[in-house]
Every structure is written in C-alpha cells, then in structure tokens.
N, C-alpha and C positions, 0 to 999 in steps of 0.2 A: 504494500500500500504506500502510495506517495505521501510524503509529509512536507509541510512547509518548514523552511529554515529561516534563520535570522542573519544569514550571511550578508555582509556589506557589498558594495559595488566591487566587482572583481578586479578592475584595474584602477590604480591611482594615476591620474593624468600626469601630474608633474611631481616627481619624486627624486631625491638625491640620496646617495649612500657614500659613507666615508670609511676608508681603510686607514686606520690611524697608527702611526709610529711615533717614536719620541721626537725625531727631528723634522719629519715631513708626513703629509697625509695625501692620499689619492682620493679625489672627489669625482664620482660618476653621477651624471644627471641624465635622466631619461624623460623626454617630453614628447607630445604629439608632433608629427611632421608638419611644419608650417605650410607645406604644399597641399595638405589635406590628405584624406584617406585614412586607413587604419594603421599605417606604418608608424613606427616609433623611431626617434632619433636620439642619439646620446652624445654627451660630451664628457671626456675624461681628462682631468687636469690634476697636476701635482702642485701642492702648496707647502711652503715651510709652516711649521707650527708656531711661529712667532705671532704675536698679537696683530701686528699690522697686516701680515699676510692673511690671517684669518678674517680680518675686516674686509679685505678685498674679496675673499671667497664669499662672505656673507652678502656683499653688494652684488656679486655676480648671480648668486642664487635668487636674490630679490628681483633682479632683472629678468630672470627666466621664469619667474612666477612659481617657484617651487613651494609646495604646501607641506610636504613631510620630508624630514631628513632622518636617516637611519644610520646608526654606527654601532660597532661592536664594543663590548666592555673590555678594552685592552688595558690591563694594569690600571694606572691612574692617568694615562695619556689621553683618555677620552674627556676628561673634565674640562680643560681649557676650551676646546671647540664646542662642547655641549653647553657650557655656561654662556659663551659668547653668542651662539646661535639662539639659545633660549631667550637671551636679552633682546635679540632682534625680532622676537615674536614668532619664530618658526615653531612648528610642531616637531619636536625632536624626540626620537625614540632611541633608547639604549636597549640593545638586544643581547641575549646570551650567545656567546660564540658557538655553543653546542647546537643551537637552533639553525645556524647558517653554515654548518660544516660543508665544505666543498665536496662534490661527488668524487669518488675514487677514480683514478686514472686521468683526471684533468690536470693540466699543468697549473702550478700555483705561483702566481706573482701578485704583487700588490695591486697592479692594474686589473688583473683578472678577478681578484677577490672583490674589488670595489664594484666591478660590473656584475658579478654574480650576486652580491648582496643587493644591488639596486634592482635586479630582475626579480629576486625573491620578494623584495619589499613592495614593488609595484603591484604584485599579485596578492598582497595582504596575507602572506603565508608566515608572518612573524608575530610574536607577542612582545610588547614592550616590557622591560624590566621596571621595577618601582624605583623612581628617583624622587625623593621627597622635596617639598618646597624649601626655599632658602632658610627660613627660621629653623626648620627641623634639621636641615643639613648642618647648620652651625652647632646645634645642640648635639647632633650625632658626632661631630668632630671632637667635642669636649668629652662626651661619655666614652667614646672609643679610646681616646688618649688616656682617660682615667683608668680604664680597664688595663691598658698596657702598662701604666705605672704600677698598678697594684700587682700585676704579674711580675714586673721587675723586682718589686719589693719582696715578693714571696721567694723568688729565686735567690735574692741576696740573703734572706733569712735562712734558706737552706744551706747556703755557703757557710754561714756562721756556725750552724749545727755541725757541718762536716769538719770545720776547722777545730771545733772543740773536741770532736771525736779523735781527730788527728793528734791532739795534745793530751789525749786520755782523760779529758774532763768530761764526766758522764752526767752533766747537769740535766740534759733532756730526758734521762731515765727517771729522774726524781720529779722534776717540774713538768707539768703538762704544757705550760707556755713559758719558754725561757725568755720571752720578750715582755713579760709582765714587769711590774714595779720591782719585785725582788730580784728577778733574773737580770734586769738591766743594771741594777745597783751592784750586783755581784760581778758582772762582766766589766763594769767601769772600774771596780776595785782591782780586777786582774790586770787591766790596762795600766792602772796607776802603780802596779808593782806588788800588790798583796798576793802572797802565795800560801799563807797559813790556812789550811782547811777549816780549822775551828773558827777563825775570824770571819772567813767568807760565809760559813754556814749560819753564823749569828746574824747576818744581814737579812735573813728570811723574815717575812712579815705575815701577819694574820694566819691563815690556815697552813701556810708552808712551815710555820714554826714547829708543827707536829712532826716534820720530816727532817729535823736538824741532824739526827744521827746518820740518816741516809745521805744528807748533803755533805757531811764531813767525809764520808767515804767517796762521794762523787768527785770531790775536789782534790783527791789524791791523784796527781798526774804529772806530766812533764810539759808544763806551759812555759815556753821559752820567749825570748825577745822577738824571735821571728813570728811566733803566733800573736804576740802582743801587737806588733805593727799591722799585721793583716786584720786582726779583729777591730782595731781602731778605725781602719779604713772602711771596713764593712758596716760598722755601726754608724759611722758618719754618713755613709751613702743611704742607709735606711732612714736616718733622721731627715736627710735632705729630701728624700722621696715623700716622707710624711708632710713636709711643708708644701711640696708641689701638689700633692693630692688635696690638701686643705684649700689651696688657692683654686684648684679646679672645682672643688665643691662649691666655692663661692660663685664662680662664674656660671656653673650649671644651675645653681639656684636662681641667679639673675635671669638666665635664658628661659627658665621654667615659669617665671612669674606670669606670663600671659596664659599659661596652661595650668594655672593653680587648681582650677576646679577639676580638670581631668586627672591631675595627680592625686587629689584628695579621693576621687572615686576609685582609682586603681589601688590606693593605699588600703582600702577596705578589704581587699582580697587577702586571705591568709597566706603568709609567706612572701607577700609583695610589700616592700617598704618604699620609702621615698626614692632611694637610690635605684632600686629595681624599676620603679615606675618611670623614672627619667630615661633609663635605657630602653624600656619598651616603647615609650613615646618616640624616642629618637630613631628607633629601628622601623616601626610600623606606621608612624605618623598619626594624625588625628582624623584624617579623611577616610572613613570606612567605605565610601562609595567605590573605592578602588577594589574592594573585596566584597562582592555582592552578598556573600553568606559567610558564617564562621568557618565553614568547610573550605572556602576559597583561601581564607587567611591561614588556616592550618596547613593546607597543601602548599601554599607559597613558602611558609616557614619550614617545610619538610617535617611537620609533626603529624603527618598522616601517612599510612602505608601506601606505597606505590601499587599500581595495578599493571600486571603483565598477563595477557591472555593470548593464547594461541591454540587453534584447533579445539576451541571450547574448553580448554583447561587453563586455570589460573595458576601462575607460577611466581614464586618469590614475592608474595604480596606483603611479607612481614617487614621488609626494609623500608625505612623512611627516606633515605638519601641524605645529601648534605645541603643544608640551607644556610641561613644567616647565622654564623657561628657566635656572634655577639648576643643575638636574641636567644639562641639555643642555650648559651651559658647561663643567662640570667633566669630563663624559665626552669632550667635544671636546678639552680640554687633555690629558686622559689618553691619548687616542688619538694625538695628535701626539707626546707624550713616548714612547709605546710604539713609534712608528714609527722611532725612532732606536736601538732595541735589537735585538739579534740573538736574537729570540725568535719564538714562533709568531705573536703579535700583530703584531710588527714585519714579519715576512715577509708576513702577510696584508695589511697596509697597502700595502706596496710592490707586491705582486702586483695588487691592485685599482687602485692609483693609476696603474699603467702602462696599464691598459685603460680605466678609467672616469674618471680624474682624482682629484685630491687631496680634493676636497670629498666625493665619494661614498665614498672610502676612509675618511675620518674618521667618517662616519655608520656605515659597516659595522663598523669596529673598535670604535666606541662601543657599538654594539649587542652585539658579542661580549663586551665588558667587562661590560655589563649582564647578560648571560646568566650569566657567571661569578659575578657578584655574587649573583644569585638562588640559585645552587647553594651558594655559601659561606654565605649567611645562612639558607638553608632547613635546612641540616644543620650542627649545631655541630661535628661531627667531621670535616667536609669540609676538605680542604686543597688549595691550588692546586698543580697539577703542569703545568709548561710542556711542551707537546708538541714544542717545538723548531722552529727555522726550516726544517728540511727535511721537515716533516710532509707537506706537499702533494706535494713531488717524490717522496717514497717511496711515494705511493699513486696516482701517475699510471700508467695502463695503458701499457706500453711500445709496444704496437701503435698506440694512439691518438696517442701522442707522435710516433712515426715517420711516421704518415700526415699529421699536421699539418705537420711539417717539409717533407715532399715537396710538399704543396700550396702552401706558401709559396714554395718554390724554383721550382715550375712557374709560379706566378703572376708570377715575375720573368723568365720566358722560358727557363728551363733544362730540359733533359731529364735526369731523375734515374735513375740506376741504382745500386742498393745491392748491396754485396758484404759478406757477414759477415766479421768478423775471425776468423782462425784461432785 
C-alpha cells in the first residue's frame, strides 16, 4: 500500500559545500544552468582560510545566491568558516564525516571531496549536526575547559599518591582522602623537612585521630630531598588548578545567569546539581525543538541502543555507540549520585543493577535523566515530581509476582502450596 511521506523538495537549487583544511579550503557551488533546462553547473574554487579570504568567499556565495552551505566537522578547522558564514546569514550545516564517506574505488582529492559533498547535499541526503547558538557555545567552552582542568587535577593527585608510594609513605592506606585538611598538613610538614612518624601522625584531626597508630606506621619510609622537590611541585600545581577552577566557576555562573530558571528546574533532579546542570545546558542547549521527542534526544546522545536489522533478524541492538563524551560523563556521574538516594531514580538503578549489572544500570538511569531533562526544558512551566522509590512495586501485578515466586521456589526443589491469610 502506498503511503505519503514528508520528504522535502528533492533538489536544492543553489547549494555550496566546503572541504576544509587548516591552511586552505575547497568550495564547490552547484546552481541551475543560466541557459535554462534541467542541467546543473558548478564552480570549484580554493581559498586560504585567513579571514579576508573567507570574506571574499562569502561575497562570492552571496552573488551566486547560495541558500545552504554544507561542511564536514574536520577537527576545529570548521569553526572559522562556519562562524563567518553564519554571521553573513547563510544556512550553514555541519555534517558528520561518516555520513558523507566517499564511495570505495573513487579517487580522493580535496576537489573531488568538495564536489561529492555538494552533490550529496543538493539531494538532501544529509542531516545537520547540532551546533548551539553563541551564548550556549560560550558556556560550552567554559564547562568543557573546567572538565579538562578537573581531569588534570585528578591526574596530578594520582602522581602525588604514586610519589608517596615510591618513598614508602603509605598515607593513602590509612587516609581515605590524602588531600583533606590532615593529609595536606602532613605533606606540607614532609616538604618542610619533618621526618618523625610520631610528629607527623599527631597532625591528624577529628576522626583521623583514631588512626594515629596506623599513621605512625604509614610514615615509616624513605622520603628523600628528591621526593620533597617533586611533591612541592605537584602540590603547587594542584593548588594553582584549584584557583583556575574557582575562576571558571565564577565565569560559568555569570554565563548561566540568563538561564537561572532552567538551572533551578534541572537542579531538582536527583543526582543533578548546579555544576551538572550547567554542563547539560551547555551540551544540549535550551531549544528542544531540535529534538522532537525525548527519544530523539536520547538517540542523539547515544543513550539509546542502536538498531541493526537484516533479513528480518535484529543484531547487536545492545550497543549505544559513542556520542557526546562530555554529556555522557556528567549523566554517568549523575546516575551514580542518584543511585545513593531513596528516590525513583535510585530505586530504578538498584533494580536494574541486580539483574543486569552496574554499568547497564548507569546507562539506563542516565537515559531516564535525559528524558526528564527534555520535558523540563521543553516546557518552562514543567517541574520535577519524584515518583518515589516504591513506584514499581505499587504497579506490579500481584498475580505475576506470586507466580514468579512459586517458580523460583520450585526451581530450588520445593513443592509450593499457598494458603491465603484470613
């Protein structure tokens, strides 16, 4: 039976495609033949990627009446032409390089790649990647840089722990966090020249004072001037990163001011704090019209299993694929934080973790958080309402539950007889 589709016009009349490199780009333009008829004509030009050359290219595209410009996401080289053409009012599409992979056996040059991309684009066989508006892009720069600095700080802390192990100082065996107040004071004393285990152990504070005997044993080692020099440098680097992260937090807070209501709504989700809300907004934006349904957002973020079907059989549907790693990281952290709460998301994590394992539970709860995010950002009046940890239990069919318990007992070798309670 024939069915109607919502496909757009097959051919875009005036389209351009860019094959971008670091120093130069190749621009292919395809337009209708000025002499009339159904033939198409094309122009292929090479431009340097300097700003003045890009301005000349933009003027030429305006003269030719180009309506859409398509380019591949090549490293960060796509950004200068994308931003400049966007400012000139063009409809600019950034596409995934996997979607425009050249056919096997065809020669590959920058010129041929630009022509191929233009031909595919004019037939509307591509999908644009999500490029957020300028305010979100600036917020994204800050949040991603903050994540990078936090990762750098974590690596530096790991180096400190390895250095202490190298000097046979077993502080990390006794203290759960060697960078707490007590740990930092002890390491500062080591740098200052103190080597007496009893004196170092007495620097413990609050609950760590119950571990003074273990600390005295932990500080029996061979901490030399070589270790002292390296430890001082590492701790200084950690402190410098603390200052940089605090400065970034101030800037992020200022950029989040226009989105304060959205941040407050996302902050209601268990496991999602202000920092995680900032990252989510920076990665997915606030305009949910780009994602018609929560399923579209989950699929874009690769928090939904892929679909592979051949000859009526579905294969490999469990893998989600690789999406936005910054978003995946913050959703994973939020899912783990939510698992420790007595909420619907916490109960969902524990229920799935028992059957499928912790990794699958993290992905499942991360997807649930993403669905909640879509509804909260799609409607400004929406507010989060926790369903409670007993949501699933209250909706389980008692007959199904009884039958499952009977089967489990019979599988253990018991004969089950049920008698209702009066």
